[in-house]
MIVEX-826053 format. One record per residue: residue in three letters; x, y, z of N, C-alpha, C in turn. Coordinates in steps of 0.05 Angstrom, whole numbers. Each point is the difference from the previous one (the first is absolute). Layout:
BEGIN
TIKE type    n_X    n_Y    n_Z   ca_X   ca_Y   ca_Z    c_X    c_Y    c_Z
TIKE  ALA      X      Y      Z      X      Y      Z      X      Y      Z
...
END
This chain:
BEGIN
TIKE type    n_X    n_Y    n_Z   ca_X   ca_Y   ca_Z    c_X    c_Y    c_Z
TIKE  MET   -409    145    691    -12    -25    -16    -23     -3     23
TIKE  THR    -30    -10    -19    -26    -12     30      0    -21     -8
TIKE  GLY    -15    -12     13     -8    -24     12     17    -23      5
TIKE  VAL     20      6     13     17    -12     12     -5    -20     15
TIKE  ASP    -19      2     11    -13    -19     38      0    -30    -21
TIKE  SER     -4     -4    -18     -2    -24    -13     33    -19     -6
TIKE  VAL     14     18      3     35     -7     -4      5    -20      8
TIKE  GLN     25    -18     -7      5    -23     17     30     10     -3
TIKE  LEU     19      0     23     20      9      3     18    -33      2
TIKE  LYS      8     -6    -14     16    -35      4     23     -2      8
TIKE  ASN     18     19    -17     28      3      7     15     24     -1
TIKE  VAL     13     14     31     20     25     -3     25    -10      6
TIKE  ILE     16     15    -14     33     -8      6     15     32     -1
TIKE  VAL     15      0     26     15     32     -3     21     -7     -1
TIKE  HIS     18     14    -20     24      5      5     15     26     -5
TIKE  LYS     19     12      6     14     26      3     17      6    -25
TIKE  VAL     -8     22    -13      7      6    -21     21     32      5
TIKE  GLY     23      4     -8     23     19      5     -2     16    -25
TIKE  ASN     24     19      0      7      8    -24     29      0      4
TIKE  PRO      4    -17    -26     39    -14      8     17     24      1
TIKE  THR    -12     12    -20     23     22     -3      9     19     19
TIKE  ARG    -18     -8     22      9     14     33      7    -20     22
TIKE  GLY     -1    -33    -16     10    -19     15    -18     -7     11
TIKE  GLU    -31      3      0    -20    -12     11     -6    -30     -4
TIKE  GLU      4    -15     17     -5    -25     -2    -30    -13    -18
TIKE  LEU     -3    -28      1    -17    -10    -15     -3    -21     12
TIKE  LYS    -21     -5     17     -8    -19     17    -20    -14     -2
TIKE  LEU     -1    -28     -4    -25    -11     -9      0    -21     17
TIKE  SER    -36     -4      9    -13    -16     27      7    -30    -16
TIKE  GLN     -1    -20     12     -1    -32     -5    -26     -9     -1
TIKE  ASN    -20     21     15    -39    -10      1    -17     24     -2
TIKE  PRO    -16    -10     -9    -17     22      0    -12      4     27
TIKE  LEU    -19     25      6     -7     -3     27    -24     -9      4
TIKE  THR     -5    -15     27    -23     -4     19    -22      7     -8
TIKE  LEU    -21      3    -11    -28      5      0    -18     -8     13
TIKE  ASN     -5     -3     30    -10    -14     14    -16     23     12
TIKE  ASP      2     25      1    -10     18     11    -16     15    -20
TIKE  PRO    -36     -4      6    -16      8    -25      3     37     -1
TIKE  VAL      2     12     27      0     29     -4     30      7    -16
TIKE  VAL     22    -17     11     19     19    -14      1    -11    -36
TIKE  GLN    -16    -21     -4      0     -9    -29    -23     25    -11
TIKE  GLY    -15     12     14    -19      8    -11     19     33     -3
TIKE  MET     17      7     20     14     28     -4     17    -10    -23
TIKE  LEU      8    -18      1     18     -2    -33     -7      2    -16
TIKE  THR    -31     -6     -6     -9     -8    -28    -13     36    -12
TIKE  LYS     -5     10     33     -3     29    -10     20     13     -4
TIKE  TYR     21     -7     10     23     27     -2     15     -9    -34
TIKE  PHE     -7    -26     -8      8     -9    -22    -20      8    -22
TIKE  LEU    -25      3      0    -14     -3    -20    -21     38     -1
TIKE  GLY      9      1     20    -17     31      8      3     23    -13
TIKE  SER     30     -6     -8      0     35    -24     -1    -10    -27
TIKE  PHE     -5    -19    -15     -4     -4    -27    -27     12    -12
TIKE  ASN      5     10    -13    -20      3    -20      0    -16    -30
TIKE  GLU    -23    -23     -3     -7    -20    -11     -9     13    -26
TIKE  ASN      0     30     -5     -4      6    -24     26      3    -16
TIKE  GLU     16      2     11     37      7    -14      6    -23     -1
TIKE  GLN     -7    -11    -26     17    -28     -9     30      5    -14
TIKE  TYR     12    -23      5     29      6    -13      1    -33     -6
TIKE  HIS     22      0    -21     13    -30     -2     27      0     -2
TIKE  PHE      8    -24     -1     24     -6     -3     14     -3    -36
TIKE  THR     26     14      4     13      4    -26     24     -8     -6
TIKE  HIS     11     -3    -25     34     -5      0     -2      8    -20
TIKE  LEU     34     16    -19     -6     11    -22      2    -28    -25
TIKE  SER      4    -23     16     -2    -13    -27    -13    -29      9
TIKE  ASP      2    -10     24    -15    -26      9    -20      5     25
TIKE  ILE    -27     -3      5     -4      2     20      5    -14     31
TIKE  TYR     14    -21    -14     12    -27     25     31      1     13
TIKE  LEU      5     32    -14     35      8      2    -12     23     20
TIKE  ASN    -25      6     10     -8     21     26      8    -21     21
TIKE  GLU     18     13     17      8    -18     28    -26     -3     16
TIKE  VAL    -15     23      6    -13     -5     15    -37    -12     -8
TIKE  PHE      1      4    -27    -24    -16    -14      6    -38      5
TIKE  THR     26     -1     -4      9    -28      5     -4    -11     27
TIKE  TYR     17     19     19     -4    -12     31    -35     -5     10
TIKE  VAL    -12     23    -11    -26     -1     17    -23    -20    -28
TIKE  ALA     12     -9    -26    -11    -20     -5      4    -31     11
TIKE  LYS     26     -4      9      3    -19     20    -14     -7     21
TIKE  ILE     -1     23     18    -15     -5     19    -27     -6      2
TIKE  PHE    -10      2    -31    -33     -7     -4      4    -26     -8
TIKE  GLU     24     -9    -16     -7    -25    -14     13    -27     20
TIKE  ASP     23     11     22      3    -16     15      6     10     36
TIKE  PRO    -19    -11     17     -5     24     23     24    -14     19
TIKE  ASP     15    -23     -5     15    -10     17     34     14     -6
TIKE  SER     -5     22    -22     27     15     -7    -11     28     14
TIKE  PHE    -14      5     16    -14     26     12     33     15      9
TIKE  VAL     11    -17     24     21     12     18     21      6    -18
TIKE  ALA     11    -18    -20     24      2    -15     -1     21    -25
TIKE  THR    -24     -2     -7     -4     24    -26      0     32      9
TIKE  SER    -17    -10     31      0     33     14     21     15     14
TIKE  ALA     27    -20     -7     26      3     14     13      6    -33
TIKE  LEU    -10     -4    -27     13     11    -21    -11     23     -6
TIKE  LEU    -28      7      6    -13     34     -9     15     17     19
TIKE  ALA      4    -14     27     17     19     22     29      5    -10
TIKE  SER     19    -16    -12     19      6    -12     -3     15    -22
TIKE  PHE    -13     -2    -11      0     17    -40    -12     36     14
TIKE  LEU    -12     -3     21     -8     32      9     24      6     15
TIKE  SER     21    -13     15     17      9      1     17     17    -13
TIKE  SER      4    -24    -27     16      9    -20    -13     30    -12
TIKE  LYS    -24      8      0      3     20    -14     -9     20     29
TIKE  SER      3      1     17      0     21     20     27     17      4
TIKE  THR     13      8    -16     22     11     -2      3     32     -1
TIKE  HIS    -18      8     -9     -9     25     -7      7     19     31
TIKE  VAL     12     20      6      1     15     20    -27      3     15
TIKE  ARG    -25      3     -5    -23      6     11    -15    -20     18
TIKE  VAL      7    -36     -8    -11    -12      1     15    -13     32
TIKE  LYS    -23     -3     14      2     -6     27      0    -32      5
TIKE  GLU      7     -2     29     -2    -28      4    -33     -7      8
TIKE  GLY     -4    -24      2    -26     -7     14     -7    -28     -5
TIKE  GLU    -19     -8     19    -12    -26     -6    -14    -10    -28
TIKE  MET      7    -24     -7    -23     -8    -23     -9    -20      8
TIKE  TYR    -31      2    -10    -21    -19     -1    -12    -16    -16
TIKE  VAL     11    -22     -6    -20    -16    -19    -20    -15     11
TIKE  ALA    -22     -2    -13    -29     -7     10    -10    -17    -28
TIKE  LYS    -15    -27     17    -17    -10    -28    -31     10     14
TIKE  PHE    -26      5     -9    -23     -1      4    -16    -11    -21
TIKE  GLU    -22     -3     12    -22    -19    -13    -29     14      2
TIKE  GLN    -13     -5    -20    -29     14      9      3     42     -5
TIKE  VAL     16     -1     -8      7     33    -12    -27     -1    -16
TIKE  PRO    -11     30      2    -13      3    -24      4     14    -21
TIKE  PHE     -4     -9    -24      6      8    -23    -23     10    -14
TIKE  GLY    -16     18    -12    -25      4    -17    -20    -16     19
TIKE  THR     -9    -25    -15    -22    -12     16     14    -29      2
TIKE  GLU     16      0     11     20    -29      4     21      5     24
TIKE  TYR      0    -22      2     23      0     33     27    -21    -12
TIKE  ILE     22      9      4     21    -14    -14     23      0     17
TIKE  GLN     19    -13     -7     25     -1     10     16     34     -4
TIKE  ALA     16      1     12     25     29      1     19     -8     18
TIKE  VAL     26      5    -12     21      4     23     11     35     -4
TIKE  GLY      6      5     32      4     33     -1     29     -9      7
TIKE  ILE     17     23    -11     23     13     10     -2     23     20
TIKE  PHE     15      9     16     -5     18     20     31     16      5
TIKE  LYS      2     21      5     20     14     19    -10     18     21
TIKE  SER     19      4     20    -11     16     15     24     20      3
TIKE  GLU     10     28      1     20      5     -6     -2     25     20
TIKE  ASN    -20      7     18    -11     20     22     -8     -3     22
TIKE  LYS     17     -1     25     -7     -4     26    -12     26     15
TIKE  GLU    -21    -12      9    -13     31     25      5    -10     30
TIKE  SER      0     16     14      8      1     26    -35      7     20
TIKE  PHE      1    -25     13    -24    -10     19      5      4     24
TIKE  LEU    -23      5     22      6     -7     25     -4    -24     12
TIKE  LYS      7    -10     12    -11    -29     10      0     -1     37
TIKE  VAL    -27     -2      7     -5      2     28     -4    -24     18
TIKE  PHE     13     -3     19      5    -34     12     10     -1     22
TIKE  PRO    -17    -17     20     11      3     32     21      1     12
TIKE  HIS     -2     18     13     27     -7     29      0      3     21
TIKE  GLY    -10    -27     13     -1     -3     31    -32     14     -1
TIKE  GLN     -3     22     16    -23     13      7     -3     19    -16
TIKE  SER      8      8    -21     -8     24    -25      6    -13    -23
TIKE  LEU      6     20    -20     -6     -6    -23     27     20    -14
TIKE  GLU     14     -6    -23     15      5     -5      5      4    -35
TIKE  VAL     10     16    -11      2      6    -33     22      2     -6
TIKE  ILE      3    -23    -27     33      7    -10    -11      9    -36
TIKE  SER     29      3     -1    -13     10    -38     16    -21    -19
TIKE  GLU    -16    -14     -8     10    -23    -29     -8      8    -29
TIKE  GLU     11     -2    -21      0     -1    -24    -15    -25    -13
TIKE  GLY    -19      8    -14    -11    -18    -13    -15      5    -32
TIKE  ILE    -17    -18     -9    -15      3    -26    -27      9      7
TIKE  ASN     -7     26    -21    -27      7      2     -9    -22    -25
TIKE  ILE    -30    -11      9    -11    -10    -18    -20      6    -14
TIKE  ASN     -2     24     -4    -14     15    -13     13     19    -27
TIKE  LYS     32    -11      7     17     15    -27     16    -20     -1
TIKE  LEU     -7     -9    -33     22    -19    -10     15     16    -18
TIKE  ASP     24     -4      1     31      2    -15     -5      1    -21
TIKE  LYS      0    -22    -13      6     -7    -28    -16    -41      0
TIKE  GLY    -16      1    -20    -14    -18      7    -10    -10    -38
TIKE  CYS      4    -27     -7     -7    -15    -17    -15    -22     -5
TIKE  LEU    -30      4     -9    -15    -30      8     -3     -6    -29
TIKE  VAL      1    -29     -7     -1    -12    -17    -19    -18     -4
TIKE  PHE    -28      0    -13    -19    -13      1      9    -25    -29
TIKE  ARG    -12    -24      9      7    -23    -21    -11      3    -16
TIKE  ASN      1     15    -21    -22      0    -30     19     10    -13
TIKE  ASN    -10      1    -28     21     17    -25     23     -6      5
TIKE  LYS      6    -29     -1     33     -1     13     16      9    -31
TIKE  GLU    -12    -17    -25     14     12    -23     11     27      0
TIKE  GLU    -22     14      9      2     29     -9     11     21     24
TIKE  GLY     15    -27     17     15     22     16    -15     -7     30
TIKE  TYR    -15    -16     10    -16      0     15    -16     31     -1
TIKE  THR    -23     11     27     -5     18      2      8      8     31
TIKE  VAL      9     18      3     12     14     22     -8     21     13
TIKE  CYS      0      6     21    -12     29     15     32      9      6
TIKE  VAL     12     24     10     14     11     11      1     29     17
TIKE  VAL     13     -4     18     -4     25     18     36      5      3
TIKE  ASP      5     28     -1     27      7      5     -6     31     15
TIKE  THR      6      8     22    -10     23     15     27     14      2
TIKE  THR     14    -18      4     33     15      6     17     -2    -26
TIKE  ASN     25     23      1     12      5    -13    -12     -6    -39
TIKE  LYS    -18     26      7    -13      4    -34     17     22    -14
TIKE  GLN     25      5      2     20     14    -14      1    -22    -32
TIKE  ASN      5     10    -20      3     -8    -13     28    -22     -4
TIKE  ASP     17      4      9     29    -10      7     -3    -23     21
TIKE  ALA    -23     -4      9      3    -11     28    -31    -27     -5
TIKE  GLN     -6      0    -19    -22    -21    -15     13    -23      0
TIKE  TYR      5    -12     14     12    -27     -3    -19    -24      6
TIKE  TRP    -19      1     19    -16    -14      3    -21    -12    -27
TIKE  ILE    -16     30    -16     -7    -17    -14     15      1    -31
TIKE  LYS     14     19     -3     31     -9    -21     11    -19      2
TIKE  ASP     19      1     21     22    -19     -6     -8    -26     15
TIKE  PHE    -17     -6     19     -7    -19      6    -19    -16     -5
TIKE  LEU    -24     19     -3    -23    -27    -14      0     14    -24
TIKE  GLN     13     12    -18     -3      5    -27    -28     -3     -2
TIKE  VAL    -23     12      5    -34      4    -14      2     21    -15
TIKE  GLU    -26     -1    -20    -12     27    -10    -24    -10     14
TIKE  PRO    -14     25     -6    -37     -3     -2     -9     -6    -23
TIKE  TYR    -26    -17      4    -13     -2    -32     -6     21     -3
TIKE  ALA     -5      5    -22    -14     29    -14    -31     -8      2
TIKE  ASP     -8      8     22    -27     -5     -6    -11     19      9
TIKE  SER    -34     10      2     -2     31      2      3      4     27
TIKE  TYR     -3    -16     20     -3     15     26     43     13     -8
TIKE  HIS     18    -18      2     29     11     -9      3     25    -16
TIKE  ASN    -15      2    -22     -1     19    -18    -16     26     12
TIKE  THR    -20     -6     18    -15     25     10     15     12     25
TIKE  ASN      9    -20     19     19     11     19     24     16      0
TIKE  GLN     10    -15    -28     22     18    -11      3     18    -13
TIKE  TYR    -24      2    -15     -1     30    -15     -9     26     24
TIKE  LEU    -19    -10     27     -5     20     13     26     10     16
TIKE  GLY     19    -21      6     27      5     11     15     15    -15
TIKE  LEU      1     -6    -29     16     18    -14     -8     32      1
TIKE  CYS    -26      3      1    -10     23     -6     -2     14     32
TIKE  LYS     10     -6     21     -3     10     24     33     14     10
TIKE  GLN     10    -20    -15     39      6      0      1     25    -17
TIKE  PHE    -16     -2    -25     11     22    -19    -15     21      7
TIKE  ILE    -28     -2      8     -7     29      6     15      3     24
TIKE  THR     -1     -8     17     19     16     33     26      9     -7
TIKE  ASN     15    -20    -14     29      5     -3      4     28    -27
TIKE  GLU     -3    -21    -32     13      8    -15    -19     25     -7
TIKE  TYR    -32      2    -11    -11     17     -1      3     29     15
TIKE  ALA      2     -8     22      2     22     23     27      9      2
TIKE  GLU     15     -5     -9     35     13     -9      0      7    -22
TIKE  LYS     -8     -9    -13     10     13    -33    -21     27    -14
TIKE  PHE    -30     -9     16    -19     20    -12      0     26     26
TIKE  ASP     11      3     20     -2     12     17    -26      6      7
TIKE  ILE    -24    -18      6    -27      1     -1     -1      5     33
TIKE  SER    -25      7     14     -5      6     22     -6    -29      8
TIKE  LYS     -6     -4     35     -9    -22     10    -24    -11     -9
TIKE  SER    -24     24      1    -22     -2    -11     -7    -10    -28
TIKE  GLU     18     11     -5      0    -21    -39      7    -23     -4
TIKE  GLN     27     -8     20      6    -27      1    -16    -17     15
TIKE  ILE    -17      9     15    -15    -13     11    -27    -11    -16
TIKE  ASP    -14     28    -22    -14     -1    -18      6    -27    -23
TIKE  MET     24      1     -2      7    -16    -19      3    -28      7
TIKE  LEU      4      0     28     -1    -40     11    -37      2      3
TIKE  ASN    -13     20      7    -33    -12      1    -11     -4    -29
TIKE  ARG      8     18    -20     -7     -5    -26     -1    -41     -9
TIKE  SER     33      4     11     12    -29     -5    -19    -29      8
TIKE  MET     -2      8     24    -21    -20     21    -27     -5    -12
TIKE  ASP    -13     22     -5    -17      3    -12     -4    -18    -31
TIKE  TYR     16      1    -17      1     -8    -21     -3    -24      7
TIKE  PHE     19    -16     23    -11    -29     -5    -22    -10     20
TIKE  LYS     -2     20     13    -30    -10      7    -28     -5     -9
TIKE  THR      5     27    -16    -32     -1    -28     11    -15    -20
TIKE  LYS     16     -6    -10      3    -25    -26      9    -34     11
TIKE  ASP    -14    -12    -21      8    -20     -6     27     -5    -12
TIKE  GLN      0      8    -26     26      0     -7     18     16      6
TIKE  PHE     37     -9     -6      8     28     -5     19     -1    -19
TIKE  SER      4     26    -12      6      2    -20     29     24      1
TIKE  MET     17     -8     -1     30     17      4    -17     35    -23
TIKE  GLN     -5     -9    -21     -2     32    -16    -26      5      7
TIKE  GLU    -15    -12     13    -26     17      9     12     11     32
TIKE  PHE     12    -15      9      1     10     33     16     28     -1
TIKE  THR     29     -3    -19     15     26      5    -16     25    -17
TIKE  SER    -17     -8    -19    -13     26     -6    -28     14     26
TIKE  GLU    -14    -17      9     -5      9     24     -1      6     25
TIKE  VAL     24     -9      1     21      7     26     16     19     -2
TIKE  MET     14    -11    -20     32     24      4     -7     30    -26
TIKE  HIS    -24    -10    -17      2     23    -17     14     12    -13
TIKE  HIS     27     11      5     20     11    -13     19    -17    -13
TIKE  GLN      1      5    -27     19    -23     -7     34      1      5
TIKE  GLU      2     31     16     36     -9     15     -2    -20     27
TIKE  VAL    -32      2     15      6    -16     19     -7    -23     -4
TIKE  ILE    -11    -10    -30      4    -22      1     18    -13    -20
TIKE  ASP     20     15     -4     24    -19    -16     22     -1     31
TIKE  THR     -2      8      8     10      2     27     -1    -26     17
TIKE  PHE    -26     -3      0    -18    -17     10     11    -22    -11
TIKE  MET     -1    -11    -23     11    -21    -15     26     -9     -8
TIKE  ASP     19     25     11     27      0      5      6    -17     25
TIKE  TYR    -25      2     26     16     -5     25     -8    -25      3
TIKE  LYS    -33     -9    -16     -9    -20     -3     35    -34    -15
TIKE  LYS     11     21    -15     12    -18    -15     24     -8     31
TIKE  THR     11     16     12     19      1     18    -11    -28     22
TIKE  TYR    -22      9     13    -14    -12     17     -6    -25    -11
TIKE  GLU    -13     -3    -23     12    -33    -10     21    -15     10
TIKE  SER     19     21    -16     23    -16      3     16    -12     29
TIKE  VAL     -4     23     22      8      0     17    -12    -25     15
TIKE  LYS    -32      2      0    -15    -32      7     -1    -17    -10
TIKE  ASN     15     -9    -29      1    -19    -17    -23    -12     -7
TIKE  PHE    -18     16     -5    -26    -11    -17     -5     21    -17
TIKE  GLU    -21    -12    -13    -14     28    -15    -33     -7      5
TIKE  ILE    -10     30     -1    -34      1      6    -12      1    -26
TIKE  GLU    -18     -7     -5    -18     -1    -25    -18     25    -15
TIKE  ASP      5      3    -22     -7     29      0    -38     -1     -1
TIKE  GLU     -6    -23      7    -33     -6     -7    -10    -23     20
TIKE  PHE    -21      2     16      2    -21     27    -29      4      4
TIKE  ASP     -8    -28     16    -27      7     11      9     10     34
TIKE  ILE    -19     22      8     10      4     29    -10     -4     17
TIKE  ASN     17    -19     20     -3     -3     19    -14      3     27
TIKE  LEU    -24      8     19    -13      9     17     31     -5     24
TIKE  SER      4    -26      9      6     -6     27     30      8      4
TIKE  ALA     11     12    -30     26     20     -6     -8     22     10
TIKE  VAL    -18      9    -16     -2     35      0    -14      2     34
TIKE  LYS    -17    -14     12     -1      3     29     20     -4     13
TIKE  ARG     19    -18     -1     33      8     14     14     21     -5
TIKE  GLN     -1     16    -28     15     18     -1    -10     23      9
TIKE  ALA    -33     -1      0     -4     32     11      7     11     26
TIKE  LYS      8    -25     22     -1      0     26     27     17     -3
TIKE  VAL     20      1    -15     27     13     -5      3     27    -18
TIKE  PHE    -22      5    -15     -7     26    -16    -14     16     20
TIKE  LYS     21     21     15     -4     16     12     -5     28    -12
TIKE  ASN    -27     15     15    -14     18    -17      0     21     24
TIKE  VAL     19      5     14     -6     15     28     23     19     -5
TIKE  LEU     -5     34      0     17     20    -10      6      9     28
TIKE  LYS     15     -5     18     10      8     34     15     27     -8
TIKE  LEU    -20     18     11     14     37      4     15      3     28
TIKE  ASP     23     -1      3     17      3     18     -1    -24     23
TIKE  LYS     -4     10     25    -25    -25     27    -21     14     -2
TIKE  ASN    -15     15    -12    -22      7      4    -28     -9    -14
TIKE  PHE      5     -4    -25    -20    -10    -15      5    -26    -18
TIKE  HIS    -16    -11     -5     -3    -31    -20    -20     19    -14
TIKE  ILE      4     -5    -36    -26     -4     -7     -2    -24    -16
TIKE  TYR    -16    -14     -3     -7    -20    -15    -12      4    -24
TIKE  ILE     15     -7    -29    -10     15    -23    -12    -33    -17
TIKE  HIS    -24      4    -10     -9    -28      1    -10     18    -36
TIKE  GLY      3     18     -9      0      2    -29    -11     34     -9
TIKE  ARG     -6      4    -22     -9     33     -1     18     19      8
TIKE  LYS     30     -2     -7     18     21      0    -11     27     -8
TIKE  ASP    -18     -2    -21     -2     33    -13    -11     18     28
TIKE  LEU    -10    -21     21    -14     20     18     19      0     28
TIKE  MET     23     -1     -8     18     14     16     24     21    -15
TIKE  GLU      8     20     21     16     20    -11     20      9      8
TIKE  LYS     31     -8     -3     19      9     21      7     24      0
TIKE  GLY     12     13     17     12     29     -4     22      2     25
TIKE  TYR      9     32     -5     14      6     23     -3     27     18
TIKE  ASP     -8     -2     22     -4     28      1     28     15     18
TIKE  GLU     10     25     -9     17     16     -3      2      5     35
TIKE  LEU    -32     17     11      8      3     17      5    -11     25
TIKE  THR     -8    -25     -3      6    -26     25     30    -16     -6
TIKE  GLY      3      2    -26     23    -16    -10     -6    -27      0
TIKE  LYS    -20     -8     -1    -11    -31    -15    -13     -1    -12
TIKE  HIS      4    -21     -3    -19    -17    -24    -31     -1      9
TIKE  TYR    -20    -13    -27    -25     -4     15     -6    -19    -27
TIKE  TYR    -26    -20     22    -20    -11    -34    -28     14     12
TIKE  LYS    -11     14    -21    -32      1      2    -15    -22    -21
TIKE  LEU    -29     -2     21    -13    -31     -5    -23     14    -11
TIKE  PHE    -16     -6    -17    -28      0     -7     -4    -22      1
TIKE  PHE    -33      4     15    -11    -29      6    -39     16     -3
TIKE  ASP    -12    -28      2    -30     15      4     -1     -1     33
TIKE  GLU      0    -22      4     -7     -1     31      1    -15     21
TIKE  GLU     11      1     29     16    -14     16    -13    -22     11
TIKE  SER     10    -15      8    -10    -34     11     16     -4     23
END
């Protein structure tokens, strides 16, 4: 998240939440942290908010009534009754503990925080954050000992790596608030307890969401299903990745029919892609629209993970940006090695 210099961290409390199936305890704090040191306040604010992408927006949901979503109700209580902060944070910790039963869920510290002056579009509004740290890192601490210095090893939290987070903005309450989410651990489908079981949030079906998810779908399909089912070379795989990204970079509107025709060409590949899309949507528990406005911020984000590098043993890396027709692959029987022949006009 950008523009966090304006943010005021008003309250923070820490609880210990374990996995009940392993006999790990729930330890509740009785009081919030003392926030007298501005340096500590700044470090906590950076740790809590630095990993969020404000373009990826979710909202709380429930099958029958949004007011039956526990986290939604507890956060609303904190917004509307500041004196309930400590007691309500304990309810949040207890609810998280009840959802932490999967074998992959780790014990960790849960933070509940209240912020003011959080940037949201052109406004500055209140927000409540729920965060969990699960992974510790070792670091060395140097300290004076008589006339010398000594070093000891300690464990702590890397403030640049938030494991799990939820930031709830105080707006759009009737729609389930606007929520941003971080979940960098336990990404396996059977361990997504943070998003599915605890928060119970779904993404807003806006242009950013549709663009981001469709590019993610394309990358997974091309690198997994397409490569496996059609026995294609790495260069052909990269070529389709490039065509997919070029489509999103050069178009303002997405059309599934146009995209599959221009990028995938063959009906057999298109049919396989459509089947893969249905499975992808089922696993993710949402649908991607067939037509939508393309969001450039989402395109730029996904472009960072669309790899166009062909690695040949440990000797060569070929960056493929287009014109696959200027590449020729072959096998040299004399040396017993594969080769690529590249056609070009000039060196630079």
